[in-house]
C-alpha positions as CSV (number, residue, x, y, z in Angstrom):
1,M,0.0,0.3,0.2
2,M,2.9,2.4,0.4
3,T,4.1,1.5,-2.7
4,E,1.0,2.4,-4.3
5,E,0.8,6.0,-1.9
6,L,4.7,6.4,-3.2
7,E,3.6,5.8,-7.2
8,K,0.7,8.4,-6.6
9,R,2.6,11.0,-5.2
10,D,5.5,10.3,-7.9
11,G,2.6,10.4,-10.7
12,N,1.0,14.2,-9.5
13,I,5.1,15.2,-9.4
14,R,5.2,14.7,-13.3
15,G,1.3,15.4,-14.0
16,E,-0.3,12.7,-13.7
17,D,-3.4,12.4,-12.6
18,Y,-4.5,9.3,-10.5
19,T,-7.4,8.5,-8.6
20,Q,-7.9,9.3,-5.0
21,D,-10.6,7.2,-3.5
22,G,-7.9,4.4,-3.2
23,T,-9.3,2.2,-6.4
24,V,-6.8,0.6,-8.6
25,D,-6.2,-2.2,-11.6
26,L,-6.5,-5.9,-11.4
27,K,-2.8,-5.8,-10.4
28,G,-3.0,-3.4,-7.3
29,R,-1.6,-1.1,-9.4
30,P,-3.1,2.8,-8.5
31,V,-5.1,4.0,-12.1
32,L,-4.7,6.5,-14.0
33,R,-8.0,8.7,-13.8
34,S,-8.4,10.1,-17.4
35,K,-8.0,6.5,-19.1
36,T,-9.7,4.5,-17.0
37,G,-13.8,4.5,-14.8
38,R,-16.1,7.2,-15.4
39,W,-18.9,6.2,-18.3
40,R,-16.2,5.0,-20.6
41,A,-16.0,1.7,-18.2
42,C,-20.1,2.0,-17.3
43,C,-20.9,1.5,-21.0
44,F,-19.7,-2.2,-20.5
45,I,-21.4,-3.0,-17.2
46,V,-24.7,-1.3,-18.1
47,G,-24.3,-3.1,-21.0
48,Y,-24.0,-6.2,-19.2
49,E,-26.7,-5.5,-16.9
50,V,-29.4,-5.0,-20.5
51,F,-28.5,-8.6,-21.2
52,E,-28.6,-10.2,-18.0
53,R,-31.7,-8.8,-17.2
54,M,-33.5,-10.3,-20.3
55,A,-32.3,-13.2,-19.0
56,F,-33.3,-13.2,-15.7
57,Y,-37.0,-11.5,-16.7
58,G,-37.5,-14.1,-19.4
59,I,-37.5,-16.9,-16.6
60,S,-39.2,-15.5,-13.5
61,T,-42.0,-13.2,-15.6
62,N,-43.5,-16.0,-17.2
63,L,-42.5,-18.7,-14.3
64,V,-45.9,-18.5,-12.9
65,I,-47.5,-19.5,-16.4
66,Y,-45.4,-22.7,-16.9
67,L,-45.6,-24.1,-13.3
68,S,-49.8,-23.5,-13.7
69,N,-49.8,-25.1,-17.5
70,K,-46.6,-27.6,-17.4
71,F,-46.6,-28.4,-13.7
72,H,-50.1,-27.8,-13.1
73,E,-49.9,-25.9,-9.6
74,G,-52.8,-23.9,-8.1
75,T,-53.0,-20.4,-7.8
76,V,-51.8,-20.7,-4.1
77,K,-48.6,-22.9,-4.7
78,S,-47.4,-22.3,-8.3
79,S,-47.6,-18.3,-7.0
80,N,-45.2,-19.7,-3.4
81,N,-43.1,-21.6,-5.7
82,V,-42.4,-18.1,-8.1
83,T,-42.0,-15.5,-4.8
84,N,-39.7,-18.2,-3.1
85,W,-37.4,-19.0,-5.9
86,V,-37.4,-14.5,-6.6
87,G,-36.7,-14.3,-3.0
88,T,-34.0,-16.6,-2.4
89,V,-32.2,-14.9,-5.9
90,W,-32.7,-11.7,-3.9
91,L,-31.3,-12.9,-0.5
92,T,-28.2,-15.0,-2.0
93,P,-26.4,-11.4,-2.6
94,L,-25.9,-11.1,1.1
95,I,-23.3,-14.2,0.6
96,G,-22.2,-12.7,-2.3
97,A,-21.2,-9.4,-0.7
98,Y,-19.3,-11.1,2.1
99,I,-17.0,-12.9,0.0
100,A,-16.8,-9.7,-2.4
101,D,-15.9,-7.3,0.4
102,A,-13.8,-9.8,2.5
103,H,-12.2,-12.7,0.2
104,L,-12.1,-12.1,-3.4
105,G,-13.2,-8.6,-4.8
106,R,-16.2,-7.5,-6.5
107,Y,-14.5,-8.1,-10.0
108,W,-13.5,-11.6,-9.5
109,T,-16.1,-13.1,-7.0
110,F,-18.7,-11.4,-10.3
111,I,-17.1,-13.6,-12.4
112,I,-16.9,-16.6,-10.8
113,S,-20.9,-16.4,-9.9
114,S,-21.8,-15.1,-13.5
115,A,-19.8,-19.0,-14.9
116,V,-22.5,-20.2,-11.9
117,Y,-25.0,-18.6,-13.4
118,L,-24.8,-19.3,-16.9
119,V,-24.3,-23.3,-16.1
120,G,-28.0,-22.6,-14.2
121,M,-29.2,-21.3,-17.4
122,C,-28.1,-23.9,-19.5
123,L,-30.0,-26.1,-17.4
124,V,-33.5,-24.5,-17.3
125,T,-33.0,-24.2,-21.1
126,L,-32.3,-28.1,-21.2
127,S,-34.9,-28.8,-19.2
128,A,-38.0,-27.2,-21.3
129,S,-36.2,-28.5,-24.4
130,V,-34.2,-32.4,-24.0
131,K,-37.4,-34.6,-24.3
132,P,-36.4,-36.9,-20.8
133,L,-36.4,-33.6,-19.0
134,R,-39.2,-31.8,-20.2
135,P,-42.5,-31.9,-18.9
136,P,-44.7,-34.0,-21.0
137,S,-47.6,-32.7,-23.4
138,C,-50.3,-34.5,-25.3
139,G,-49.8,-33.6,-28.7
140,K,-51.0,-30.6,-31.3
141,G,-54.7,-29.1,-30.4
142,I,-54.4,-30.0,-26.6
143,K,-53.6,-27.3,-24.0
144,D,-51.0,-27.8,-21.6
145,I,-53.5,-26.9,-19.0
146,D,-55.9,-30.0,-20.2
147,C,-53.8,-32.3,-20.8
148,P,-54.1,-35.3,-18.2
149,K,-50.1,-36.3,-18.5
150,S,-48.1,-35.1,-15.4
151,A,-44.0,-34.3,-14.9
152,S,-42.7,-36.9,-13.3
153,S,-40.8,-36.1,-9.9
154,F,-37.3,-36.6,-11.9
155,Q,-38.4,-33.9,-14.2
156,I,-40.2,-31.7,-11.4
157,G,-36.3,-31.8,-9.6
158,I,-34.1,-30.8,-12.8
159,F,-36.4,-28.0,-13.4
160,Y,-36.3,-26.7,-10.0
161,C,-32.6,-27.3,-9.2
162,A,-31.7,-25.4,-12.3
163,L,-33.6,-22.3,-10.9
164,Y,-32.2,-22.2,-7.7
165,I,-28.2,-22.7,-9.5
166,V,-29.1,-19.5,-11.1
167,A,-30.1,-18.3,-8.0
168,I,-26.8,-18.7,-6.5
169,G,-25.6,-17.1,-9.5
170,T,-27.6,-14.3,-8.8
171,G,-25.8,-14.1,-5.3
172,G,-22.7,-12.5,-6.3
173,T,-23.2,-11.1,-9.9
174,K,-26.5,-8.5,-8.1
175,P,-24.5,-6.8,-5.0
176,N,-21.7,-6.5,-7.2
177,I,-21.9,-5.0,-10.3
178,S,-23.9,-2.3,-9.4
179,T,-21.2,-1.1,-6.9
180,M,-18.5,-1.6,-9.7
181,G,-20.5,0.6,-11.8
182,A,-20.4,3.2,-9.2
183,D,-16.9,2.4,-8.1
184,Q,-16.6,4.1,-11.4
185,F,-16.7,7.4,-10.0
186,D,-13.9,8.8,-8.1
187,D,-15.9,10.6,-5.1
188,F,-12.8,13.3,-4.5
189,E,-13.3,14.5,-7.6
190,A,-16.1,17.6,-7.7
191,K,-17.3,16.6,-11.6
192,E,-16.8,12.5,-11.1
193,R,-19.3,13.1,-8.3
194,F,-21.6,14.8,-9.8
195,Q,-21.5,12.3,-12.6
196,K,-22.3,9.8,-9.9
197,L,-25.8,11.2,-9.4
198,S,-27.4,10.4,-12.9
199,F,-25.5,6.6,-12.6
200,F,-28.0,4.9,-10.5
201,N,-31.4,6.8,-13.0
202,W,-29.1,5.1,-16.0
203,W,-28.3,2.1,-14.3
204,M,-32.1,1.3,-13.6
205,F,-33.2,2.5,-17.1
206,S,-30.8,-0.5,-18.5
207,I,-32.4,-2.8,-16.1
208,F,-35.9,-2.2,-17.3
209,L,-34.6,-2.2,-21.2
210,G,-33.4,-5.9,-21.0
211,T,-36.7,-6.1,-19.2
212,L,-38.8,-4.8,-21.9
213,F,-37.3,-7.0,-24.2
214,S,-37.8,-9.7,-21.8
215,N,-41.7,-9.1,-20.9
216,T,-42.7,-8.8,-24.7
217,F,-40.7,-10.9,-27.5
218,L,-39.5,-13.7,-25.0
219,V,-43.0,-14.3,-23.5
220,Y,-44.5,-14.7,-26.3
221,L,-41.8,-16.7,-27.6
222,Q,-42.5,-18.7,-24.8
223,D,-46.0,-19.1,-24.8
224,N,-46.3,-19.7,-29.1
225,V,-43.3,-21.3,-30.2
226,G,-42.2,-23.1,-27.2
227,P,-40.2,-22.4,-24.1
228,G,-37.3,-24.7,-25.1
229,V,-36.5,-21.2,-27.4
230,G,-37.9,-19.3,-25.1
231,Y,-35.7,-19.8,-22.3
232,G,-32.7,-20.5,-24.9
233,L,-33.0,-17.2,-26.3
234,P,-31.6,-15.6,-22.9
235,T,-29.2,-18.2,-22.1
236,A,-27.3,-16.4,-25.3
237,G,-28.0,-12.9,-24.1
238,L,-26.5,-13.9,-20.7
239,A,-23.8,-15.9,-22.6
240,V,-23.2,-12.5,-24.7
241,S,-23.6,-10.0,-21.7
242,I,-20.7,-11.8,-19.9
243,M,-18.4,-11.8,-22.6
244,V,-19.6,-7.6,-23.2
245,F,-18.4,-7.6,-19.8
246,L,-15.0,-8.9,-19.8
247,I,-14.2,-6.7,-23.0
248,G,-14.1,-3.5,-20.5
249,T,-11.5,-4.9,-18.2
250,R,-8.6,-2.8,-18.8
251,Y,-11.2,0.2,-18.1
252,Y,-12.2,-0.6,-14.5
253,R,-11.0,0.8,-11.6
254,H,-10.7,-1.7,-8.5
255,K,-11.4,-1.6,-4.6
256,T,-9.8,-3.7,-2.7
257,P,-10.8,-6.0,-0.1
258,S,-11.1,-5.1,3.2
259,G,-12.4,-7.4,5.8
260,S,-15.4,-9.0,6.3
261,P,-17.9,-6.5,7.2
262,F,-20.1,-9.0,9.7
263,T,-16.7,-9.7,11.7
264,R,-16.4,-5.9,11.7
265,I,-19.8,-5.3,12.7
266,A,-19.9,-8.1,14.9
267,Q,-16.8,-7.1,16.8
268,V,-18.4,-3.5,17.7
269,L,-21.9,-5.5,19.4
270,V,-19.4,-7.9,21.3
271,A,-17.2,-5.1,22.4
272,A,-20.2,-3.2,23.6
273,I,-22.5,-5.7,25.0
274,R,-19.3,-6.8,26.9
275,K,-18.6,-2.7,28.3
276,W,-22.2,-2.0,28.7
277,K,-21.3,-1.0,32.3
278,V,-18.4,1.3,31.5
279,V,-19.4,5.3,31.1
280,S,-18.5,6.7,27.6
281,P,-16.1,9.8,27.6
282,N,-17.9,13.3,27.0
283,D,-15.0,13.9,25.1
284,P,-14.9,11.4,21.9
285,K,-10.8,11.9,21.7
286,E,-10.9,9.7,24.8
287,L,-11.9,7.2,22.8
288,H,-9.4,4.8,20.7
289,E,-8.4,5.7,17.3
290,L,-5.7,4.6,14.9
291,S,-3.2,7.1,13.8
292,L,-3.9,8.9,9.7
293,E,-0.6,6.8,8.8
294,E,-2.3,3.1,10.0
295,Y,-5.4,4.3,7.9
296,A,-2.9,5.3,4.7
297,T,-2.3,1.7,5.2
298,S,-5.6,0.1,5.1
299,A,-7.0,-1.0,1.8
300,G,-10.6,0.2,1.3
301,I,-11.1,2.1,4.8
302,F,-10.9,5.5,5.5
303,R,-11.3,7.5,8.5
304,I,-14.4,8.3,10.0
305,D,-14.9,11.0,12.4
306,H,-17.3,10.0,15.6
307,T,-20.6,10.9,15.6
308,T,-23.5,11.4,18.3
309,S,-25.8,9.0,16.9
310,L,-26.5,5.2,18.8
311,R,-23.7,6.1,21.0
312,L,-24.6,3.2,23.1
313,L,-22.0,1.6,21.0
314,D,-19.6,4.2,21.7
315,K,-18.4,1.6,24.5
316,A,-16.8,-0.3,22.1
317,A,-14.2,2.0,21.5
318,V,-13.2,3.2,25.2
319,K,-9.7,1.8,26.5
320,T,-10.3,-0.8,29.7
321,G,-7.0,-2.6,29.6
322,P,-5.9,-5.7,27.7
323,S,-7.7,-5.2,24.6
324,S,-8.4,-7.4,21.2
325,P,-10.4,-6.8,18.2
326,W,-13.4,-8.1,19.9
327,T,-12.7,-6.1,23.2
328,L,-11.8,-2.6,21.4
329,C,-12.7,-1.1,18.1
330,S,-11.4,2.1,16.3
331,I,-13.6,4.8,16.5
332,T,-13.7,4.5,12.7
333,Q,-15.0,0.9,13.1
334,V,-17.9,1.8,15.5
335,E,-19.0,4.5,13.0
336,E,-18.7,1.7,10.0
337,A,-21.6,-0.7,12.6
338,K,-23.4,2.4,13.1
339,Q,-23.7,3.3,9.6
340,M,-24.9,0.0,8.9
341,I,-27.1,-0.5,11.8
342,K,-28.9,3.1,11.9
343,M,-30.1,1.4,7.6
344,L,-31.9,-1.5,9.5
345,P,-35.1,0.7,10.1
346,I,-35.4,2.5,6.5
347,L,-34.9,-1.2,5.5
348,V,-37.7,-3.3,7.3
349,A,-39.7,0.0,5.4
350,T,-38.7,-1.3,2.2
351,F,-40.2,-5.3,3.2
352,I,-44.1,-4.4,2.1
353,P,-43.7,-2.4,-0.5
354,S,-41.1,-5.4,-2.3
355,T,-44.4,-7.6,-1.8
356,M,-46.1,-5.1,-4.2
357,L,-43.8,-6.7,-7.0
358,A,-44.4,-9.9,-6.0
359,Q,-47.9,-9.3,-6.8
360,T,-47.2,-8.1,-10.7
361,H,-45.1,-11.7,-10.9
362,T,-48.1,-13.3,-9.5
363,L,-51.6,-12.8,-9.2
364,F,-51.5,-9.7,-11.7
365,I,-50.6,-12.1,-14.7
366,K,-53.1,-14.9,-13.3
367,Q,-55.9,-12.2,-13.5
368,G,-54.7,-12.0,-17.5
369,T,-56.2,-15.0,-17.9
370,T,-60.0,-14.7,-17.2
371,L,-59.8,-11.9,-19.5
372,K,-60.2,-11.6,-23.2
373,R,-56.4,-11.3,-25.0
374,G,-57.1,-11.6,-28.7
375,L,-56.1,-8.8,-31.4
376,G,-57.4,-10.0,-34.6
377,P,-58.5,-13.3,-35.4
378,K,-55.0,-14.7,-34.5
379,F,-52.9,-12.5,-32.1
380,E,-53.7,-13.6,-28.2
381,I,-51.7,-10.7,-25.9
382,P,-49.4,-12.7,-23.3
383,P,-50.6,-12.1,-19.5
384,A,-47.5,-11.7,-18.6
385,S,-46.6,-9.5,-21.3
386,L,-48.1,-6.7,-19.2
387,T,-45.8,-6.2,-16.8
388,A,-43.8,-4.7,-20.1
389,F,-46.1,-2.0,-19.2
390,I,-44.6,-1.7,-15.7
391,T,-41.2,-1.3,-17.7
392,I,-42.4,1.3,-20.4
393,S,-44.2,3.5,-17.6
394,M,-40.6,3.5,-15.8
395,L,-38.6,4.0,-18.3
396,I,-40.3,6.9,-19.3
397,T,-40.9,8.4,-15.6
398,I,-37.2,7.9,-15.1
399,I,-36.5,9.8,-18.2
400,V,-38.5,12.9,-16.9
401,Y,-37.6,12.4,-13.7
402,D,-33.7,13.1,-14.4
403,R,-33.9,15.4,-17.7
404,L,-37.2,17.4,-16.5
405,I,-37.9,17.1,-12.8
406,V,-34.3,17.3,-11.0
407,P,-33.7,20.4,-13.0
408,I,-36.5,22.2,-11.4
409,L,-36.2,21.0,-8.3
410,R,-32.9,21.7,-7.8
411,K,-33.0,25.3,-8.5
412,Y,-35.8,25.6,-5.3
413,T,-34.0,22.8,-2.7
414,K,-30.1,23.4,-3.7
415,N,-29.6,19.7,-3.6
416,P,-28.1,18.0,-6.5
417,R,-30.5,15.5,-6.3
418,G,-33.4,17.7,-7.1
419,I,-35.2,16.0,-3.1
420,T,-33.5,13.7,-0.8
421,L,-33.3,10.2,-1.2
422,L,-35.6,9.1,1.8
423,Q,-38.0,12.2,0.2
424,R,-37.9,10.0,-3.5
425,L,-38.7,6.7,-1.5
426,G,-41.6,8.0,0.4
427,I,-43.0,9.5,-2.9
428,G,-42.9,5.8,-4.2
429,L,-44.3,4.4,-0.9
430,F,-47.4,6.4,-1.5
431,L,-47.8,5.8,-4.7
432,H,-47.9,2.0,-3.4
433,V,-50.5,2.5,-1.4
434,L,-52.9,4.1,-4.9
435,V,-52.1,1.2,-6.5
436,M,-53.4,-1.7,-4.7
437,L,-55.9,0.7,-4.1
438,T,-56.6,0.5,-8.2
439,A,-55.9,-3.2,-8.2
440,S,-58.6,-3.5,-5.7
441,F,-61.4,-1.4,-7.3
442,V,-60.5,-3.5,-10.7
443,E,-61.0,-6.6,-9.4
444,R,-64.0,-5.7,-7.9
445,K,-65.3,-4.2,-12.0
446,R,-63.5,-8.2,-13.0
447,L,-65.7,-9.9,-10.7
448,I,-69.3,-7.5,-11.1
449,V,-69.1,-8.0,-14.6
450,A,-68.4,-12.3,-13.9
451,R,-71.5,-12.5,-12.0
452,E,-73.3,-11.0,-14.5
453,H,-72.7,-13.2,-17.3
454,G,-73.4,-16.2,-15.0
455,I,-69.7,-17.2,-15.1
456,T,-68.5,-19.4,-12.4
457,E,-66.2,-21.8,-13.6
458,K,-62.4,-21.7,-14.1
459,K,-61.7,-22.2,-17.8
460,Q,-64.2,-19.0,-18.6
461,I,-63.5,-16.1,-19.8
462,V,-64.7,-13.1,-18.6
463,P,-65.8,-10.6,-21.3
464,L,-63.1,-7.6,-20.4
465,R,-60.6,-6.3,-22.8
466,I,-56.9,-7.4,-20.7
467,F,-56.0,-3.8,-21.1
468,I,-58.7,-3.2,-18.0
469,L,-55.4,-4.2,-16.0
470,L,-53.0,-1.8,-17.9
471,P,-53.7,0.9,-14.9
472,Q,-51.9,-0.8,-12.2
473,F,-49.5,-2.1,-13.9
474,V,-49.0,2.1,-15.0
475,L,-48.6,3.3,-11.5
476,M,-46.9,0.1,-10.4
477,G,-44.1,1.6,-12.3
478,V,-43.9,5.1,-11.9
479,A,-43.9,4.4,-8.0
480,D,-40.7,1.6,-8.6
481,N,-39.0,4.5,-10.2
482,F,-39.3,6.3,-6.8
483,V,-38.7,2.9,-4.8
484,E,-36.3,1.0,-6.3
485,V,-34.1,3.8,-8.1
486,A,-33.8,5.4,-4.1
487,K,-33.4,2.4,-2.1
488,L,-30.7,1.3,-4.1
489,E,-29.2,4.4,-4.1
490,F,-29.5,5.2,-0.6
491,F,-28.1,1.9,0.6
492,Y,-24.8,2.1,-1.4
493,D,-25.1,5.8,-0.6
494,Q,-25.0,5.7,3.0
495,A,-22.6,2.0,3.5
496,P,-19.3,2.9,4.5
497,D,-16.4,2.6,1.9
498,S,-15.6,-0.8,3.1
499,M,-18.8,-1.7,3.0
500,K,-20.2,-1.0,0.2
501,S,-21.4,-4.2,-1.4
502,L,-23.4,-5.2,1.5
503,G,-25.1,-1.6,1.1
504,T,-26.2,-2.8,-1.9
505,A,-26.8,-6.3,-0.4
506,Y,-29.3,-4.4,1.9
507,A,-31.3,-3.3,-1.7
508,T,-31.7,-6.9,-2.6
509,T,-32.2,-8.5,0.8
510,S,-35.0,-5.6,0.7
511,L,-36.3,-7.8,-2.6
512,G,-35.7,-11.0,-0.5
513,V,-38.0,-10.5,2.2
514,G,-40.5,-9.0,0.3
515,Y,-40.6,-12.0,-1.9
516,F,-40.8,-14.5,1.5
517,L,-43.1,-12.4,2.9
518,S,-45.8,-12.5,-0.2
519,S,-45.2,-16.0,-0.1
520,F,-45.9,-16.1,3.6
521,L,-49.2,-13.6,3.4
522,L,-50.6,-15.0,0.2
523,S,-51.0,-18.6,2.0
524,T,-51.7,-17.6,5.8
525,V,-54.7,-15.4,3.8
526,A,-55.7,-18.2,1.6
527,D,-55.9,-20.5,4.7
528,V,-57.4,-17.6,7.3
529,T,-60.3,-17.0,4.9
530,K,-61.0,-20.7,4.5
531,K,-62.3,-21.2,7.6
532,N,-65.8,-21.4,9.5
533,G,-67.3,-22.8,6.5
534,H,-66.2,-19.6,3.7
535,K,-65.0,-20.3,0.5
536,G,-62.0,-18.0,0.6
537,W,-60.0,-15.2,-0.9
538,I,-57.5,-17.0,-3.0
539,L,-59.1,-20.2,-5.0
540,D,-57.7,-21.6,-7.9
541,N,-60.7,-20.5,-9.8
542,L,-60.3,-16.6,-9.6
543,N,-63.9,-16.1,-11.1
544,V,-65.1,-17.0,-7.6
545,S,-62.2,-15.7,-5.8
546,H,-62.2,-12.3,-3.6
547,L,-58.5,-11.1,-4.9
548,D,-60.4,-7.4,-4.5
549,Y,-60.3,-8.2,-0.8
550,Y,-57.2,-9.5,-0.6
551,Y,-55.6,-5.9,-2.9
552,A,-57.5,-4.0,-0.6
553,F,-56.2,-6.0,2.9
554,Y,-52.5,-5.0,1.1
555,A,-53.4,-1.6,0.7
556,I,-54.1,-1.2,3.8
557,L,-50.7,-2.3,5.1
558,S,-49.1,-0.2,2.8
559,F,-50.7,2.9,4.6
560,I,-49.3,2.0,7.5
561,N,-46.1,0.7,6.6
562,F,-46.2,4.3,4.6
563,L,-46.5,5.9,8.3
564,F,-43.7,3.8,9.7
565,F,-41.8,5.0,6.9
566,L,-42.2,8.2,7.9
567,V,-41.5,8.2,11.4
568,V,-38.1,6.2,10.6
569,A,-37.0,8.7,8.0
570,R,-38.0,11.8,9.9
571,L,-35.9,10.3,12.7
572,F,-32.8,9.7,10.4
573,V,-29.9,11.4,10.4
574,Y,-27.4,11.5,6.9
575,N,-23.8,9.9,7.6
576,T,-22.0,12.1,4.4
577,E,-22.1,16.1,5.1
578,I,-24.5,16.6,2.3
579,N,-24.0,21.0,3.0
580,K,-20.8,20.8,1.9
581,T,-20.7,18.1,-0.8
582,N,-23.6,20.1,-2.3
583,N,-21.6,22.9,-2.6
584,E,-19.1,21.0,-4.5
585,L,-21.7,19.3,-6.7
586,Q,-23.0,22.7,-7.4
587,E,-19.7,23.8,-8.5
588,A,-19.1,20.9,-10.9
589,M,-22.3,21.4,-12.2
590,Q,-21.0,25.2,-13.8
591,P,-18.8,24.7,-17.4
592,S,-17.2,27.7,-16.5
593,L,-15.4,26.3,-12.9
594,S,-11.8,27.1,-13.2
595,M,-8.9,23.9,-12.3
596,S,-7.8,26.2,-8.6
597,I,-11.5,25.7,-8.0
598,I,-11.6,22.4,-8.7
599,E,-8.6,21.1,-7.1
600,E,-9.1,23.5,-4.0
601,E,-12.8,21.9,-4.2
602,K,-10.9,18.1,-4.4
603,A,-8.9,18.7,-1.3
604,L,-12.1,19.4,0.8
605,V,-14.0,16.3,0.1
606,N,-10.5,14.4,0.6
607,N,-10.5,15.9,3.7
608,L,-14.3,15.7,4.3
609,V,-15.7,13.8,7.5
610,C,-18.8,12.8,9.0
611,N,-19.9,15.6,11.1
612,P,-22.7,15.0,13.5
613,S,-23.5,18.6,13.6
614,Q,-25.3,18.8,10.3
615,S,-27.8,16.3,9.2
616,N,-30.7,16.0,6.5
617,T,-33.7,13.7,7.6
618,L,-36.9,13.8,5.5
């Protein structure tokens, strides 16, 4: 590390501009700002994400229909199998984040996980294509759902095994690819820090571009040509995406592993508990801290000044005698733990919104199977294709928000983001309440029409166009523009430098827990509402079910969750000095900035530390 610092100093004397955030190349050498990172590197990372999203949503979007038709699973079982798998996909990133931060680094964790991901996708394709592995069919003229033949236990086992291999692979890709993209912008350089503000918006744009392709073209192929082709194309797309990523290797900036974030947090908690009777000093200078020279030789760890939040944890830094990593921690280590712990209430507030997404991949699609889907004499809209309208509305909303709304808000708030991340998240949570109210009213209308026409059988079609479901899909897209983008950026931004992958894993954990929570709520409500001789709200026959009640129940849950969010967001203290960095970013937006001012601002950010007296709330 000292050799790297000397190389940087020698380079600066020669007029070369090295990054200041500790990023290196794959061989651990300092990297030049002019030859690496920024959008030059991000274009390969964003290119990967387009194809990878096409692969993932090529499976997940239409999976509930595949399980219902091919494996003859009922409404609750098929929905829960989808949400359990997707929940696993979004929880495994906790493991991937640990491996990246503690051992392999983001790049190599991503590469190895991508290989596992590709193997899983190949196996999914084979299980839907090769005759001994795929579910039996009854030949032409007989729909899969009407075929009396059932898949064998071996065929079912192979398919689910393939799905969970995919889940393991995504555990290493999801928390590291977006984090690695954000790492391409140096926080210690004004213009790059400003460019980074738009990264997560365009990152989500790339996600939804790939998702749009899978929700339309791939879903149509799966329903009308066959799942073999429908799964084969996204598998090929994933292989292409990995190649795209590898091509950009020489441009990437890397942050070296800084040790297990879980161990560092656990050490703080254990040390604080062991010294729970010890009185913390009023003067933070009396707490244990490493010297600046020790931090200069530490990989990926930057010194953080003491803050007044969660003061109970300060006991971990009180000197009481013989010490070890489990009895005495530095102020910086304590502050890292504080930053991760104080985000937990916000994380909890995102669980219910994540269950909303689960409905779009399960019950919303099942609703579409009961409606008229014809366009012309031969073409039928696949029910899963309605999720394309989520993607379209998100794409439009992201562009409008980033290019029109943010510049207007910026003039009034002086915040480079227009509004704070928690304000953006709060807007999305409120919109989720409206989404479920809309879904409840639409389903109520569908059931009324079904009763008016005497439609009570499972396979009968209600004489309403499938487009009646559009409002709930479009509103979900608008809401998720606020929720998903803000959530990802918030957890990355507020995590300490040494735990960025874990911060990103918080965002994926939100989705994972949300999907498992959806499975629990669906099963519980289905069982409870069948008691005392009642038919129940959620049956295999949606024409006699009461999804309108279930959606209204979700609207109430969402509103309660919104109130909870308002409380925890109001109490949250940002750990970055937004007031100071905003001035820097405002300067970065001025095209007439002189080089001397840029250098002054760089020096300011380089010395920036957490200040408890300056914080922003909701």
